[in-house]
C-alpha angles and dihedrals in degrees: 000000000000114000128319119312111247096230136074095014092292094314113135115212095201112021094165098054113158113243120210133197116260113278099237143296110290131205087242088067091072109114127218122222100240093186088081109057091201089069095062107026128069111214123219090239089060096047104050127066122191089248095048127092106250091215092066112106130213109241119195113219120221127201132198092262092057091048089050088050090057093050105035097085097050109123123234108248092228105032131052090241137093125251088249093054091051092044090236086136126027132178092249090060094062127076133177120199115173104305095343119101118190122189122186115192131185121207116221091251131027093239095046110164090201097057093105091052093047092048091046091050091050092049095046092048092052094046090052097045105038127069114261092251091079122094111214126212116184118180142167119241110249125247122209096239110100097224093049091047090056090050092047093052091049093051091046091052092050094048091056096047107097094201093053091048092051091047091049092052091052090065102093096210094050093045088052092054090049091048089052089059092063122089 
């Protein structure tokens, strides 16, 4: 293992997590040459036609694979692996319907102490990368044990409360742990 995990005073909740090979190359993994601004910016002269209403706005559509591409390289806060390698997130757990993005993640163990951190990292990554028109829903997959289900529903409720997310990101230590999860 590389270094000491940042959580639980160095205690790892799941030291024997199974690591999987990456799913596949996704279309979201295409890179844009940012040295040429014409590749990433749409100029007004290109978007308006003399017959078009100038108030219409170009809206970029996203699909589940693109959202998965944004999340796949987030690092687990305890283990030196990505969420994709640990199967914490999978493409089938992501859905995009209009402006609603739903992400279902499954920690490596039902009693994962880092579930809050993982969910927060997913939420922050999406808030930073997606346009503000999107509504985000991040939730834990539910386990059949009653106690774990209550915990999962509490975590899910907290992850979808904008005020709690903002307050959590104001805590410098927590924000540092989240930042360390990003590639």
